[in-house]
PyMOL CGO cylinders between C-alpha atoms (Angstrom):
from pymol import cmd
from pymol.cgo import CYLINDER

trace = [
    CYLINDER, -75.72, 72.81, -109.36, -77.70, 73.71, -112.44, 0.3, 1, 1, 1, 1, 1, 1,
    CYLINDER, -77.70, 73.71, -112.44, -76.63, 77.06, -113.78, 0.3, 1, 1, 1, 1, 1, 1,
    CYLINDER, -76.63, 77.06, -113.78, -76.20, 79.00, -117.02, 0.3, 1, 1, 1, 1, 1, 1,
    CYLINDER, -76.20, 79.00, -117.02, -72.52, 79.84, -116.75, 0.3, 1, 1, 1, 1, 1, 1,
    CYLINDER, -72.52, 79.84, -116.75, -72.81, 82.89, -119.01, 0.3, 1, 1, 1, 1, 1, 1,
    CYLINDER, -72.81, 82.89, -119.01, -76.14, 84.37, -117.89, 0.3, 1, 1, 1, 1, 1, 1,
    CYLINDER, -76.14, 84.37, -117.89, -74.59, 86.64, -115.25, 0.3, 1, 1, 1, 1, 1, 1,
    CYLINDER, -74.59, 86.64, -115.25, -72.20, 88.18, -117.76, 0.3, 1, 1, 1, 1, 1, 1,
    CYLINDER, -72.20, 88.18, -117.76, -75.21, 89.54, -119.68, 0.3, 1, 1, 1, 1, 1, 1,
    CYLINDER, -75.21, 89.54, -119.68, -76.32, 91.93, -116.94, 0.3, 1, 1, 1, 1, 1, 1,
    CYLINDER, -76.32, 91.93, -116.94, -72.81, 92.72, -115.65, 0.3, 1, 1, 1, 1, 1, 1,
    CYLINDER, -72.81, 92.72, -115.65, -71.85, 94.60, -118.81, 0.3, 1, 1, 1, 1, 1, 1,
    CYLINDER, -71.85, 94.60, -118.81, -70.38, 97.65, -117.06, 0.3, 1, 1, 1, 1, 1, 1,
    CYLINDER, -70.38, 97.65, -117.06, -68.35, 95.49, -114.70, 0.3, 1, 1, 1, 1, 1, 1,
    CYLINDER, -68.35, 95.49, -114.70, -67.00, 93.37, -117.57, 0.3, 1, 1, 1, 1, 1, 1,
    CYLINDER, -67.00, 93.37, -117.57, -66.14, 96.56, -119.48, 0.3, 1, 1, 1, 1, 1, 1,
    CYLINDER, -66.14, 96.56, -119.48, -64.39, 97.83, -116.37, 0.3, 1, 1, 1, 1, 1, 1,
    CYLINDER, -64.39, 97.83, -116.37, -62.19, 94.74, -116.25, 0.3, 1, 1, 1, 1, 1, 1,
    CYLINDER, -62.19, 94.74, -116.25, -61.18, 95.22, -119.86, 0.3, 1, 1, 1, 1, 1, 1,
    CYLINDER, -61.18, 95.22, -119.86, -60.66, 98.98, -119.60, 0.3, 1, 1, 1, 1, 1, 1,
    CYLINDER, -60.66, 98.98, -119.60, -58.50, 98.43, -116.49, 0.3, 1, 1, 1, 1, 1, 1,
    CYLINDER, -58.50, 98.43, -116.49, -56.24, 96.01, -118.34, 0.3, 1, 1, 1, 1, 1, 1,
    CYLINDER, -56.24, 96.01, -118.34, -57.35, 92.79, -116.64, 0.3, 1, 1, 1, 1, 1, 1,
    CYLINDER, -57.35, 92.79, -116.64, -57.32, 89.57, -118.68, 0.3, 1, 1, 1, 1, 1, 1,
    CYLINDER, -57.32, 89.57, -118.68, -60.61, 87.63, -118.48, 0.3, 1, 1, 1, 1, 1, 1,
    CYLINDER, -60.61, 87.63, -118.48, -61.14, 83.91, -118.97, 0.3, 1, 1, 1, 1, 1, 1,
    CYLINDER, -61.14, 83.91, -118.97, -64.50, 82.18, -118.60, 0.3, 1, 1, 1, 1, 1, 1,
    CYLINDER, -64.50, 82.18, -118.60, -63.87, 78.56, -117.65, 0.3, 1, 1, 1, 1, 1, 1,
    CYLINDER, -63.87, 78.56, -117.65, -66.35, 75.72, -118.10, 0.3, 1, 1, 1, 1, 1, 1,
    CYLINDER, -66.35, 75.72, -118.10, -67.24, 72.79, -115.88, 0.3, 1, 1, 1, 1, 1, 1,
    CYLINDER, -67.24, 72.79, -115.88, -69.56, 69.81, -115.97, 0.3, 1, 1, 1, 1, 1, 1,
    CYLINDER, -69.56, 69.81, -115.97, -73.15, 70.27, -114.88, 0.3, 1, 1, 1, 1, 1, 1,
    CYLINDER, -73.15, 70.27, -114.88, -74.31, 68.33, -111.86, 0.3, 1, 1, 1, 1, 1, 1,
    CYLINDER, -74.31, 68.33, -111.86, -76.65, 66.42, -114.20, 0.3, 1, 1, 1, 1, 1, 1,
    CYLINDER, -76.65, 66.42, -114.20, -73.56, 65.10, -115.98, 0.3, 1, 1, 1, 1, 1, 1,
    CYLINDER, -73.56, 65.10, -115.98, -71.42, 64.27, -112.95, 0.3, 1, 1, 1, 1, 1, 1,
    CYLINDER, -71.42, 64.27, -112.95, -71.75, 64.66, -109.19, 0.3, 1, 1, 1, 1, 1, 1,
    CYLINDER, -71.75, 64.66, -109.19, -69.40, 66.60, -106.96, 0.3, 1, 1, 1, 1, 1, 1,
    CYLINDER, -69.40, 66.60, -106.96, -66.36, 66.87, -106.89, 0.3, 1, 1, 1, 1, 1, 1,
    CYLINDER, -66.36, 66.87, -106.89, -66.32, 66.74, -110.71, 0.3, 1, 1, 1, 1, 1, 1,
    CYLINDER, -66.32, 66.74, -110.71, -67.06, 70.48, -110.94, 0.3, 1, 1, 1, 1, 1, 1,
    CYLINDER, -67.06, 70.48, -110.94, -64.15, 71.60, -108.74, 0.3, 1, 1, 1, 1, 1, 1,
    CYLINDER, -64.15, 71.60, -108.74, -61.84, 69.14, -110.52, 0.3, 1, 1, 1, 1, 1, 1,
    CYLINDER, -61.84, 69.14, -110.52, -62.78, 70.80, -113.82, 0.3, 1, 1, 1, 1, 1, 1,
    CYLINDER, -62.78, 70.80, -113.82, -62.11, 74.26, -112.37, 0.3, 1, 1, 1, 1, 1, 1,
    CYLINDER, -62.11, 74.26, -112.37, -58.71, 73.21, -111.06, 0.3, 1, 1, 1, 1, 1, 1,
    CYLINDER, -58.71, 73.21, -111.06, -57.83, 71.66, -114.39, 0.3, 1, 1, 1, 1, 1, 1,
    CYLINDER, -57.83, 71.66, -114.39, -58.90, 74.72, -116.39, 0.3, 1, 1, 1, 1, 1, 1,
    CYLINDER, -58.90, 74.72, -116.39, -57.02, 77.12, -114.15, 0.3, 1, 1, 1, 1, 1, 1,
    CYLINDER, -57.02, 77.12, -114.15, -53.90, 74.96, -114.20, 0.3, 1, 1, 1, 1, 1, 1,
    CYLINDER, -53.90, 74.96, -114.20, -54.05, 75.01, -118.00, 0.3, 1, 1, 1, 1, 1, 1,
    CYLINDER, -54.05, 75.01, -118.00, -54.17, 78.80, -118.02, 0.3, 1, 1, 1, 1, 1, 1,
    CYLINDER, -54.17, 78.80, -118.02, -51.33, 78.92, -115.51, 0.3, 1, 1, 1, 1, 1, 1,
    CYLINDER, -51.33, 78.92, -115.51, -49.12, 76.63, -117.62, 0.3, 1, 1, 1, 1, 1, 1,
    CYLINDER, -49.12, 76.63, -117.62, -49.97, 78.51, -120.87, 0.3, 1, 1, 1, 1, 1, 1,
    CYLINDER, -49.97, 78.51, -120.87, -49.74, 82.03, -119.43, 0.3, 1, 1, 1, 1, 1, 1,
    CYLINDER, -49.74, 82.03, -119.43, -46.99, 83.12, -121.82, 0.3, 1, 1, 1, 1, 1, 1,
    CYLINDER, -46.99, 83.12, -121.82, -49.00, 81.94, -124.81, 0.3, 1, 1, 1, 1, 1, 1,
    CYLINDER, -49.00, 81.94, -124.81, -52.00, 84.01, -123.71, 0.3, 1, 1, 1, 1, 1, 1,
    CYLINDER, -52.00, 84.01, -123.71, -49.90, 86.95, -122.48, 0.3, 1, 1, 1, 1, 1, 1,
    CYLINDER, -49.90, 86.95, -122.48, -51.24, 86.82, -118.93, 0.3, 1, 1, 1, 1, 1, 1,
    CYLINDER, -51.24, 86.82, -118.93, -49.56, 87.24, -115.54, 0.3, 1, 1, 1, 1, 1, 1,
    CYLINDER, -49.56, 87.24, -115.54, -50.02, 83.90, -113.79, 0.3, 1, 1, 1, 1, 1, 1,
    CYLINDER, -50.02, 83.90, -113.79, -48.70, 85.29, -110.50, 0.3, 1, 1, 1, 1, 1, 1,
    CYLINDER, -48.70, 85.29, -110.50, -51.76, 87.50, -110.06, 0.3, 1, 1, 1, 1, 1, 1,
    CYLINDER, -51.76, 87.50, -110.06, -54.86, 85.33, -110.34, 0.3, 1, 1, 1, 1, 1, 1,
    CYLINDER, -54.86, 85.33, -110.34, -58.26, 86.45, -109.05, 0.3, 1, 1, 1, 1, 1, 1,
    CYLINDER, -58.26, 86.45, -109.05, -61.45, 84.39, -109.23, 0.3, 1, 1, 1, 1, 1, 1,
    CYLINDER, -61.45, 84.39, -109.23, -64.96, 85.70, -109.82, 0.3, 1, 1, 1, 1, 1, 1,
    CYLINDER, -64.96, 85.70, -109.82, -68.14, 83.67, -109.77, 0.3, 1, 1, 1, 1, 1, 1,
    CYLINDER, -68.14, 83.67, -109.77, -71.91, 84.12, -109.58, 0.3, 1, 1, 1, 1, 1, 1,
    CYLINDER, -71.91, 84.12, -109.58, -74.30, 81.79, -107.75, 0.3, 1, 1, 1, 1, 1, 1,
    CYLINDER, -74.30, 81.79, -107.75, -73.05, 78.24, -108.54, 0.3, 1, 1, 1, 1, 1, 1,
    CYLINDER, -73.05, 78.24, -108.54, -69.95, 79.91, -109.96, 0.3, 1, 1, 1, 1, 1, 1,
    CYLINDER, -69.95, 79.91, -109.96, -69.60, 81.89, -106.73, 0.3, 1, 1, 1, 1, 1, 1,
    CYLINDER, -69.60, 81.89, -106.73, -69.69, 78.63, -104.79, 0.3, 1, 1, 1, 1, 1, 1,
    CYLINDER, -69.69, 78.63, -104.79, -66.97, 77.12, -106.97, 0.3, 1, 1, 1, 1, 1, 1,
    CYLINDER, -66.97, 77.12, -106.97, -64.83, 80.28, -106.92, 0.3, 1, 1, 1, 1, 1, 1,
    CYLINDER, -64.83, 80.28, -106.92, -65.00, 80.33, -103.12, 0.3, 1, 1, 1, 1, 1, 1,
    CYLINDER, -65.00, 80.33, -103.12, -64.30, 76.62, -102.85, 0.3, 1, 1, 1, 1, 1, 1,
    CYLINDER, -64.30, 76.62, -102.85, -61.36, 76.84, -105.24, 0.3, 1, 1, 1, 1, 1, 1,
    CYLINDER, -61.36, 76.84, -105.24, -59.91, 79.86, -103.48, 0.3, 1, 1, 1, 1, 1, 1,
    CYLINDER, -59.91, 79.86, -103.48, -60.25, 78.40, -99.98, 0.3, 1, 1, 1, 1, 1, 1,
    CYLINDER, -60.25, 78.40, -99.98, -59.05, 74.88, -100.78, 0.3, 1, 1, 1, 1, 1, 1,
    CYLINDER, -59.05, 74.88, -100.78, -56.12, 76.02, -102.91, 0.3, 1, 1, 1, 1, 1, 1,
    CYLINDER, -56.12, 76.02, -102.91, -53.66, 76.08, -100.00, 0.3, 1, 1, 1, 1, 1, 1,
    CYLINDER, -53.66, 76.08, -100.00, -54.81, 72.68, -98.74, 0.3, 1, 1, 1, 1, 1, 1,
    CYLINDER, -54.81, 72.68, -98.74, -54.07, 69.25, -100.16, 0.3, 1, 1, 1, 1, 1, 1,
    CYLINDER, -54.07, 69.25, -100.16, -57.56, 68.06, -101.04, 0.3, 1, 1, 1, 1, 1, 1,
    CYLINDER, -57.56, 68.06, -101.04, -56.54, 65.37, -103.51, 0.3, 1, 1, 1, 1, 1, 1,
    CYLINDER, -56.54, 65.37, -103.51, -60.11, 64.50, -104.52, 0.3, 1, 1, 1, 1, 1, 1,
    CYLINDER, -60.11, 64.50, -104.52, -60.44, 68.04, -105.91, 0.3, 1, 1, 1, 1, 1, 1,
    CYLINDER, -60.44, 68.04, -105.91, -57.60, 67.51, -108.41, 0.3, 1, 1, 1, 1, 1, 1,
    CYLINDER, -57.60, 67.51, -108.41, -57.68, 65.59, -111.70, 0.3, 1, 1, 1, 1, 1, 1,
    CYLINDER, -57.68, 65.59, -111.70, -55.52, 62.47, -111.28, 0.3, 1, 1, 1, 1, 1, 1,
    CYLINDER, -55.52, 62.47, -111.28, -54.92, 63.65, -107.68, 0.3, 1, 1, 1, 1, 1, 1,
    CYLINDER, -54.92, 63.65, -107.68, -52.20, 66.02, -108.94, 0.3, 1, 1, 1, 1, 1, 1,
    CYLINDER, -52.20, 66.02, -108.94, -52.06, 69.26, -106.91, 0.3, 1, 1, 1, 1, 1, 1,
    CYLINDER, -52.06, 69.26, -106.91, -52.04, 72.34, -109.20, 0.3, 1, 1, 1, 1, 1, 1,
    CYLINDER, -52.04, 72.34, -109.20, -49.21, 74.87, -109.21, 0.3, 1, 1, 1, 1, 1, 1,
    CYLINDER, -49.21, 74.87, -109.21, -51.17, 78.13, -109.23, 0.3, 1, 1, 1, 1, 1, 1,
    CYLINDER, -51.17, 78.13, -109.23, -52.06, 80.27, -106.24, 0.3, 1, 1, 1, 1, 1, 1,
    CYLINDER, -52.06, 80.27, -106.24, -55.07, 82.56, -105.81, 0.3, 1, 1, 1, 1, 1, 1,
    CYLINDER, -55.07, 82.56, -105.81, -54.54, 86.21, -104.88, 0.3, 1, 1, 1, 1, 1, 1,
    CYLINDER, -54.54, 86.21, -104.88, -58.19, 87.04, -104.16, 0.3, 1, 1, 1, 1, 1, 1,
    CYLINDER, -58.19, 87.04, -104.16, -61.79, 85.91, -104.72, 0.3, 1, 1, 1, 1, 1, 1,
    CYLINDER, -61.79, 85.91, -104.72, -64.87, 87.85, -105.86, 0.3, 1, 1, 1, 1, 1, 1,
    CYLINDER, -64.87, 87.85, -105.86, -67.94, 85.90, -104.72, 0.3, 1, 1, 1, 1, 1, 1,
    CYLINDER, -67.94, 85.90, -104.72, -71.37, 87.01, -105.89, 0.3, 1, 1, 1, 1, 1, 1,
    CYLINDER, -71.37, 87.01, -105.89, -74.21, 85.27, -104.00, 0.3, 1, 1, 1, 1, 1, 1,
    CYLINDER, -74.21, 85.27, -104.00, -72.63, 81.82, -103.89, 0.3, 1, 1, 1, 1, 1, 1,
    CYLINDER, -72.63, 81.82, -103.89, -73.68, 79.32, -101.20, 0.3, 1, 1, 1, 1, 1, 1,
    CYLINDER, -73.68, 79.32, -101.20, -70.96, 78.78, -98.60, 0.3, 1, 1, 1, 1, 1, 1,
    CYLINDER, -70.96, 78.78, -98.60, -72.30, 76.20, -96.15, 0.3, 1, 1, 1, 1, 1, 1,
    CYLINDER, -72.30, 76.20, -96.15, -74.63, 73.48, -97.43, 0.3, 1, 1, 1, 1, 1, 1,
    CYLINDER, -74.63, 73.48, -97.43, -75.18, 72.07, -93.94, 0.3, 1, 1, 1, 1, 1, 1,
    CYLINDER, -75.18, 72.07, -93.94, -76.57, 75.37, -92.64, 0.3, 1, 1, 1, 1, 1, 1,
    CYLINDER, -76.57, 75.37, -92.64, -78.43, 75.89, -95.92, 0.3, 1, 1, 1, 1, 1, 1,
    CYLINDER, -78.43, 75.89, -95.92, -80.14, 72.53, -95.51, 0.3, 1, 1, 1, 1, 1, 1,
    CYLINDER, -80.14, 72.53, -95.51, -81.44, 73.55, -92.10, 0.3, 1, 1, 1, 1, 1, 1,
    CYLINDER, -81.44, 73.55, -92.10, -82.63, 77.01, -93.13, 0.3, 1, 1, 1, 1, 1, 1,
    CYLINDER, -82.63, 77.01, -93.13, -86.41, 77.58, -93.00, 0.3, 1, 1, 1, 1, 1, 1,
    CYLINDER, -86.41, 77.58, -93.00, -86.02, 79.87, -96.02, 0.3, 1, 1, 1, 1, 1, 1,
    CYLINDER, -86.02, 79.87, -96.02, -84.96, 77.06, -98.36, 0.3, 1, 1, 1, 1, 1, 1,
    CYLINDER, -84.96, 77.06, -98.36, -86.26, 73.66, -99.35, 0.3, 1, 1, 1, 1, 1, 1,
    CYLINDER, -86.26, 73.66, -99.35, -83.20, 71.80, -100.57, 0.3, 1, 1, 1, 1, 1, 1,
    CYLINDER, -83.20, 71.80, -100.57, -83.94, 68.55, -98.76, 0.3, 1, 1, 1, 1, 1, 1,
    CYLINDER, -83.94, 68.55, -98.76, -85.54, 66.71, -101.63, 0.3, 1, 1, 1, 1, 1, 1,
    CYLINDER, -85.54, 66.71, -101.63, -83.90, 64.50, -104.20, 0.3, 1, 1, 1, 1, 1, 1,
    CYLINDER, -83.90, 64.50, -104.20, -84.57, 66.81, -107.17, 0.3, 1, 1, 1, 1, 1, 1,
    CYLINDER, -84.57, 66.81, -107.17, -83.18, 70.00, -105.65, 0.3, 1, 1, 1, 1, 1, 1,
    CYLINDER, -83.18, 70.00, -105.65, -80.02, 71.29, -107.39, 0.3, 1, 1, 1, 1, 1, 1,
    CYLINDER, -80.02, 71.29, -107.39, -77.91, 70.85, -104.24, 0.3, 1, 1, 1, 1, 1, 1,
    CYLINDER, -77.91, 70.85, -104.24, -79.04, 67.25, -103.83, 0.3, 1, 1, 1, 1, 1, 1,
    CYLINDER, -79.04, 67.25, -103.83, -78.30, 66.58, -107.50, 0.3, 1, 1, 1, 1, 1, 1,
    CYLINDER, -78.30, 66.58, -107.50, -74.87, 68.14, -107.09, 0.3, 1, 1, 1, 1, 1, 1,
    CYLINDER, -74.87, 68.14, -107.09, -74.02, 66.01, -104.05, 0.3, 1, 1, 1, 1, 1, 1,
    CYLINDER, -74.02, 66.01, -104.05, -75.76, 62.87, -105.26, 0.3, 1, 1, 1, 1, 1, 1,
    CYLINDER, -75.76, 62.87, -105.26, -77.74, 62.81, -101.99, 0.3, 1, 1, 1, 1, 1, 1,
    CYLINDER, -77.74, 62.81, -101.99, -79.90, 65.06, -99.82, 0.3, 1, 1, 1, 1, 1, 1,
    CYLINDER, -79.90, 65.06, -99.82, -77.69, 67.23, -97.56, 0.3, 1, 1, 1, 1, 1, 1,
    CYLINDER, -77.69, 67.23, -97.56, -79.35, 66.22, -94.30, 0.3, 1, 1, 1, 1, 1, 1,
    CYLINDER, -79.35, 66.22, -94.30, -78.95, 62.53, -95.16, 0.3, 1, 1, 1, 1, 1, 1,
    CYLINDER, -78.95, 62.53, -95.16, -75.30, 63.00, -96.15, 0.3, 1, 1, 1, 1, 1, 1,
    CYLINDER, -75.30, 63.00, -96.15, -73.94, 65.90, -94.10, 0.3, 1, 1, 1, 1, 1, 1,
    CYLINDER, -73.94, 65.90, -94.10, -70.44, 64.55, -94.76, 0.3, 1, 1, 1, 1, 1, 1,
    CYLINDER, -70.44, 64.55, -94.76, -70.86, 65.24, -98.48, 0.3, 1, 1, 1, 1, 1, 1,
    CYLINDER, -70.86, 65.24, -98.48, -72.48, 68.60, -97.77, 0.3, 1, 1, 1, 1, 1, 1,
    CYLINDER, -72.48, 68.60, -97.77, -69.56, 69.59, -95.55, 0.3, 1, 1, 1, 1, 1, 1,
    CYLINDER, -69.56, 69.59, -95.55, -66.96, 68.46, -98.11, 0.3, 1, 1, 1, 1, 1, 1,
    CYLINDER, -66.96, 68.46, -98.11, -68.61, 70.62, -100.78, 0.3, 1, 1, 1, 1, 1, 1,
    CYLINDER, -68.61, 70.62, -100.78, -68.94, 73.68, -98.52, 0.3, 1, 1, 1, 1, 1, 1,
    CYLINDER, -68.94, 73.68, -98.52, -66.35, 76.46, -98.94, 0.3, 1, 1, 1, 1, 1, 1,
    CYLINDER, -66.35, 76.46, -98.94, -66.37, 77.34, -95.21, 0.3, 1, 1, 1, 1, 1, 1,
    CYLINDER, -66.37, 77.34, -95.21, -64.94, 73.88, -94.45, 0.3, 1, 1, 1, 1, 1, 1,
    CYLINDER, -64.94, 73.88, -94.45, -61.55, 74.93, -95.82, 0.3, 1, 1, 1, 1, 1, 1,
    CYLINDER, -61.55, 74.93, -95.82, -61.12, 78.36, -94.23, 0.3, 1, 1, 1, 1, 1, 1,
    CYLINDER, -61.12, 78.36, -94.23, -57.79, 79.05, -92.53, 0.3, 1, 1, 1, 1, 1, 1,
    CYLINDER, -57.79, 79.05, -92.53, -55.58, 82.05, -91.85, 0.3, 1, 1, 1, 1, 1, 1,
    CYLINDER, -55.58, 82.05, -91.85, -53.60, 81.60, -95.08, 0.3, 1, 1, 1, 1, 1, 1,
    CYLINDER, -53.60, 81.60, -95.08, -56.59, 82.03, -97.41, 0.3, 1, 1, 1, 1, 1, 1,
    CYLINDER, -56.59, 82.03, -97.41, -56.82, 84.87, -99.97, 0.3, 1, 1, 1, 1, 1, 1,
    CYLINDER, -56.82, 84.87, -99.97, -58.92, 88.01, -99.38, 0.3, 1, 1, 1, 1, 1, 1,
    CYLINDER, -58.92, 88.01, -99.38, -62.60, 87.87, -100.33, 0.3, 1, 1, 1, 1, 1, 1,
    CYLINDER, -62.60, 87.87, -100.33, -64.97, 90.39, -101.88, 0.3, 1, 1, 1, 1, 1, 1,
    CYLINDER, -64.97, 90.39, -101.88, -68.51, 89.15, -101.17, 0.3, 1, 1, 1, 1, 1, 1,
    CYLINDER, -68.51, 89.15, -101.17, -71.75, 90.52, -102.62, 0.3, 1, 1, 1, 1, 1, 1,
    CYLINDER, -71.75, 90.52, -102.62, -75.32, 89.28, -102.14, 0.3, 1, 1, 1, 1, 1, 1,
    CYLINDER, -75.32, 89.28, -102.14, -78.87, 90.54, -102.39, 0.3, 1, 1, 1, 1, 1, 1,
    CYLINDER, -78.87, 90.54, -102.39, -80.86, 91.37, -99.29, 0.3, 1, 1, 1, 1, 1, 1,
    CYLINDER, -80.86, 91.37, -99.29, -83.92, 89.58, -100.70, 0.3, 1, 1, 1, 1, 1, 1,
    CYLINDER, -83.92, 89.58, -100.70, -82.17, 86.67, -102.40, 0.3, 1, 1, 1, 1, 1, 1,
    CYLINDER, -82.17, 86.67, -102.40, -84.88, 84.06, -102.90, 0.3, 1, 1, 1, 1, 1, 1,
    CYLINDER, -84.88, 84.06, -102.90, -82.51, 81.21, -103.81, 0.3, 1, 1, 1, 1, 1, 1,
    CYLINDER, -82.51, 81.21, -103.81, -79.54, 81.60, -101.46, 0.3, 1, 1, 1, 1, 1, 1,
    CYLINDER, -79.54, 81.60, -101.46, -80.28, 83.27, -98.10, 0.3, 1, 1, 1, 1, 1, 1,
    CYLINDER, -80.28, 83.27, -98.10, -77.96, 86.22, -97.50, 0.3, 1, 1, 1, 1, 1, 1,
    CYLINDER, -77.96, 86.22, -97.50, -76.96, 84.53, -94.25, 0.3, 1, 1, 1, 1, 1, 1,
    CYLINDER, -76.96, 84.53, -94.25, -74.75, 82.34, -96.45, 0.3, 1, 1, 1, 1, 1, 1,
    CYLINDER, -74.75, 82.34, -96.45, -72.60, 85.36, -97.31, 0.3, 1, 1, 1, 1, 1, 1,
    CYLINDER, -72.60, 85.36, -97.31, -72.75, 86.66, -93.76, 0.3, 1, 1, 1, 1, 1, 1,
    CYLINDER, -72.75, 86.66, -93.76, -71.51, 83.38, -92.28, 0.3, 1, 1, 1, 1, 1, 1,
    CYLINDER, -71.51, 83.38, -92.28, -68.74, 83.17, -94.89, 0.3, 1, 1, 1, 1, 1, 1,
    CYLINDER, -68.74, 83.17, -94.89, -67.60, 86.67, -93.97, 0.3, 1, 1, 1, 1, 1, 1,
    CYLINDER, -67.60, 86.67, -93.97, -67.78, 85.85, -90.26, 0.3, 1, 1, 1, 1, 1, 1,
    CYLINDER, -67.78, 85.85, -90.26, -65.66, 82.70, -90.58, 0.3, 1, 1, 1, 1, 1, 1,
    CYLINDER, -65.66, 82.70, -90.58, -63.11, 84.56, -92.71, 0.3, 1, 1, 1, 1, 1, 1,
    CYLINDER, -63.11, 84.56, -92.71, -62.93, 87.36, -90.14, 0.3, 1, 1, 1, 1, 1, 1,
    CYLINDER, -62.93, 87.36, -90.14, -62.47, 84.90, -87.28, 0.3, 1, 1, 1, 1, 1, 1,
    CYLINDER, -62.47, 84.90, -87.28, -59.60, 83.29, -89.21, 0.3, 1, 1, 1, 1, 1, 1,
    CYLINDER, -59.60, 83.29, -89.21, -57.97, 86.68, -89.78, 0.3, 1, 1, 1, 1, 1, 1,
    CYLINDER, -57.97, 86.68, -89.78, -58.65, 86.69, -93.53, 0.3, 1, 1, 1, 1, 1, 1,
    CYLINDER, -58.65, 86.69, -93.53, -59.38, 90.10, -95.05, 0.3, 1, 1, 1, 1, 1, 1,
    CYLINDER, -59.38, 90.10, -95.05, -62.84, 90.35, -96.58, 0.3, 1, 1, 1, 1, 1, 1,
    CYLINDER, -62.84, 90.35, -96.58, -65.45, 92.88, -97.65, 0.3, 1, 1, 1, 1, 1, 1,
    CYLINDER, -65.45, 92.88, -97.65, -69.17, 92.07, -97.50, 0.3, 1, 1, 1, 1, 1, 1,
    CYLINDER, -69.17, 92.07, -97.50, -71.86, 94.02, -99.34, 0.3, 1, 1, 1, 1, 1, 1,
    CYLINDER, -71.86, 94.02, -99.34, -75.53, 93.16, -98.91, 0.3, 1, 1, 1, 1, 1, 1,
    CYLINDER, -75.53, 93.16, -98.91, -77.38, 94.96, -101.71, 0.3, 1, 1, 1, 1, 1, 1,
    CYLINDER, -77.38, 94.96, -101.71, -80.67, 96.43, -100.38, 0.3, 1, 1, 1, 1, 1, 1,
    CYLINDER, -80.67, 96.43, -100.38, -83.81, 94.88, -101.89, 0.3, 1, 1, 1, 1, 1, 1,
    CYLINDER, -83.81, 94.88, -101.89, -81.78, 92.91, -104.46, 0.3, 1, 1, 1, 1, 1, 1,
    CYLINDER, -81.78, 92.91, -104.46, -82.88, 89.41, -105.54, 0.3, 1, 1, 1, 1, 1, 1,
    CYLINDER, -82.88, 89.41, -105.54, -80.64, 86.48, -106.45, 0.3, 1, 1, 1, 1, 1, 1,
    CYLINDER, -80.64, 86.48, -106.45, -79.26, 88.16, -109.58, 0.3, 1, 1, 1, 1, 1, 1,
    CYLINDER, -79.26, 88.16, -109.58, -79.79, 91.10, -111.90, 0.3, 1, 1, 1, 1, 1, 1,
    CYLINDER, -79.79, 91.10, -111.90, -78.57, 94.53, -112.96, 0.3, 1, 1, 1, 1, 1, 1,
    CYLINDER, -78.57, 94.53, -112.96, -78.62, 95.83, -109.38, 0.3, 1, 1, 1, 1, 1, 1,
    CYLINDER, -78.62, 95.83, -109.38, -75.27, 94.04, -108.94, 0.3, 1, 1, 1, 1, 1, 1,
    CYLINDER, -75.27, 94.04, -108.94, -73.75, 96.05, -111.81, 0.3, 1, 1, 1, 1, 1, 1,
    CYLINDER, -73.75, 96.05, -111.81, -74.23, 99.30, -109.91, 0.3, 1, 1, 1, 1, 1, 1,
    CYLINDER, -74.23, 99.30, -109.91, -71.51, 101.94, -109.88, 0.3, 1, 1, 1, 1, 1, 1,
    CYLINDER, -71.51, 101.94, -109.88, -71.11, 101.78, -106.10, 0.3, 1, 1, 1, 1, 1, 1,
    CYLINDER, -71.11, 101.78, -106.10, -70.37, 98.05, -106.21, 0.3, 1, 1, 1, 1, 1, 1,
    CYLINDER, -70.37, 98.05, -106.21, -68.01, 98.46, -109.16, 0.3, 1, 1, 1, 1, 1, 1,
    CYLINDER, -68.01, 98.46, -109.16, -66.05, 101.13, -107.32, 0.3, 1, 1, 1, 1, 1, 1,
    CYLINDER, -66.05, 101.13, -107.32, -65.66, 98.86, -104.31, 0.3, 1, 1, 1, 1, 1, 1,
    CYLINDER, -65.66, 98.86, -104.31, -64.73, 95.89, -106.50, 0.3, 1, 1, 1, 1, 1, 1,
    CYLINDER, -64.73, 95.89, -106.50, -62.03, 97.66, -108.47, 0.3, 1, 1, 1, 1, 1, 1,
    CYLINDER, -62.03, 97.66, -108.47, -60.69, 99.29, -105.33, 0.3, 1, 1, 1, 1, 1, 1,
    CYLINDER, -60.69, 99.29, -105.33, -60.44, 95.83, -103.79, 0.3, 1, 1, 1, 1, 1, 1,
    CYLINDER, -60.44, 95.83, -103.79, -58.59, 94.45, -106.84, 0.3, 1, 1, 1, 1, 1, 1,
    CYLINDER, -58.59, 94.45, -106.84, -56.22, 97.42, -106.89, 0.3, 1, 1, 1, 1, 1, 1,
    CYLINDER, -56.22, 97.42, -106.89, -55.14, 96.56, -103.35, 0.3, 1, 1, 1, 1, 1, 1,
    CYLINDER, -55.14, 96.56, -103.35, -55.00, 92.77, -103.55, 0.3, 1, 1, 1, 1, 1, 1,
    CYLINDER, -55.00, 92.77, -103.55, -53.80, 92.18, -107.13, 0.3, 1, 1, 1, 1, 1, 1,
    CYLINDER, -53.80, 92.18, -107.13, -50.94, 94.66, -107.03, 0.3, 1, 1, 1, 1, 1, 1,
]
cmd.load_cgo(trace, "trace")
């Protein structure tokens, strides 16, 4: 999907400062836009970048046994997908079909889509045209290629061995219906995977409302438990 990978960091200043002040190492990884390459190129890039950090952990003075993912919107989708598929053998998600060595301890998902099939059928969205970001990502409209939509959907890979999730979305998200976060949380709960869901009252798709103290307290409490 089309996305400015650094835009969300601009209004999450207090959260970013909290990571640093708490001693967490941060790495912002890059991936190809959907206009450059269709899915699964993006998740391949994420796996490759994270494997690089894992293999060079000593060089960067990071603990590669305690990896958490955070993503916003398209990044939230990829963080969820990476976290949920990590304990599966989805060879098309790996560069050169080589399974990575890292494991994910937990995932922080901010308003990322979780089920493109449901999203395609939602009356609140209009993604079933060839120029919509989801169609560009998949290389086809979701309702014409539900197989591709399912393969790219994080919920497809949920099982009991998945890492805990911290999920945040706006009540009035105009781009990704908050039902996407609700259904992700529900599937995780049914699978016995620990998760916390926060729907921010009156919040849109992004903005400073997600950098609120209440959310930060929940987030860092979550990390304290699951990254110990």
